[in-house]
C-alpha positions, 0 to 999 in steps of 0.5 A: 683833932676828933670828937671830944677834943677839949679846949679851955675857956677863951672868953674875956669880959670888957666894956664897950667904949661907946655905950659902956655896956658889958661885952663878952668875947667868947672865942679868941683862937686865931681862927674863924669861929661863928654860930649856927645860922642865926635863923635857927637856934644855936643855944640849947634851951637850958642855956647850957651849950652854945653850938658853933663852928670853928676853923681851928686846926685848919678844918671847919668843925662843930663845937659846943661851948659850956656857957657856965665855964667857957669850956669848948668841946669838939662835936664833929670830925668831918674832912670834906674837901671844899665844904664851904657854903659856896653861894654866900661864903667861902667855897674853898674851906674844908671840914664839915659843910659850913653854915648848913648844920642845925640843932635839934633842941628837943633831941639835943643833937646837932645834925650836919653834913660831911662828904655824902652823908648826914651825921648827928652828934648828941651835945651831952653824950657826944654819941655820933651816928650816921643819919642819912646817905645822900649818895649822888646828892649834896646839901646846898642850903641852910636846914632846920628842925620842927619845934617838936623835934620830929622832922628835919628839913634840908635842901639838896641838889644833884652833886655833879650838876652843882659842882659843875655849875660852881666850877663854871661860875668860878671860871667866869669870875676869874676870867672877868667875864660877864656873869649873871648871878640871878640867871645862874641861880635860877638855872640850878634845880633843887629839892627840899627833903624831910627826914623823920627824926625817930625812924630816919625815913626820908621823903621829898617835900617839893622840887624847885627849878631854882636854887633855894638858900634857906628852909626852916619851920614856921611851926610843926607843919609848915616850912618857911623858905628863902628865896623866890625864883628870880629875886629875894622873897619868902614863901611857905609850904606845908610839910606835905608839899601842899599850900605853897604861897608867897608871903608879903610879895614884892610890891611897887615902891616897897621892895622885896624881903631879904632876911626873915626870922621867926618869933612868937609874934610872927615873922620879922623881916626887912625889905629892900628897893634899889630901883631909884638908885638909892637904897630904901629899907622897910622893916616889917612883921608878918602876922601868921594868925591872919596872914597880914603884915605891918611895916614902915621905913627905916631911914638912914641905913644900908644893907641890914639883917633883921636880928632875932628875938625868939619872943618877938619883943625887941628889934635888933638889926645889923647895919652895913653902910655903904661907907664901910660902917658896920653897926648893931642897932636897936630900934625902939617903937619900930613900927610907929614912924612918929615914935621910932628911935634908933640907937647904935649898940656897937660899932663893928669892924667893916664887913668882908664878903662872906657869912663868917663876917656878918654879925647876925645878932640874936638874943639868947634864951636867958634874954640878957645877952645879944650874941653876934659875930665880930671881926677881931684881929682878922678873924670872926669871933663870937661875942655877946653884948649885955642888953638886959635893960632893953629887953626889960624896957620892951616888956614893960 
């Protein structure tokens, strides 16, 4: 299959049996399909195209779905061996590097990695081009574009060193020998780089002595980065490498930040603490205008992901319970303990290790559908739940 290969619509509309909400299953091929990482945009601003990965045909490739008629068109034709996001997902998949692509909403291109190069496909014309030669480097984390579309940030490491580190990790795990993931991660240096989308010029932003997993933009000049050295956390740096600082550092009795999403009302996040032997979870909002944060406990949940509403008005969460339960939640009055209400929007299939199985909920540009991944018949499929009433009530 090549760029431009077209597939007919696969979507189907049903009703959630527990809530009565309209539910759309957008993909149904017998293969894993999943959006771009939910920290960044996966739908074009005009709400026309949904950009996603699909492993149909035995290769991880990028595709676009026309949200007006469901037609699917292939956007890449990478054939890299072992192209999985080895840290948090499957390592032994092939195609383009999974989970590491980003959509330039201004330039309307999706940028992705294959072999030793960075490539781009225009989502309208399907024109494909080589952007940058990584040579002896390899992309190892999630990337992102500045809001004005002028810069692209990504994380890369020495290819030989990283490949050897992965092989050593896999060998120890296969041998059931002691393996300290945090120590392993802390010993893997990487670089955050920046590319000018107009000229193609590259420059280093900073070098870190440890493995970084995510980098994306707070605004046109500042980057938001996960994680800090030694543990989870979030920090920021200017695109010229200055003003590096940790945001909402870990404190006694309030855990460390794990996932964070940028919105028009600041950064929404969750923080976890397991020191007492029982998980405690805080949800919060970091105000970028004055560098302050507000947070409160969210009781009765397990391992959660903070969902993304670009406007920062509605609080959605993915909840993975230790008992195997897996849910989409809506939290009303999220930061008012006296009024906080939690509603289950959908019961999901139990989670399996790997990013492809996580729901990673986000609200689309039309502000009606909550998009997420759900495991159906053994494969992750892209779905959407009608939450127009919740959006309306949150804006009231």
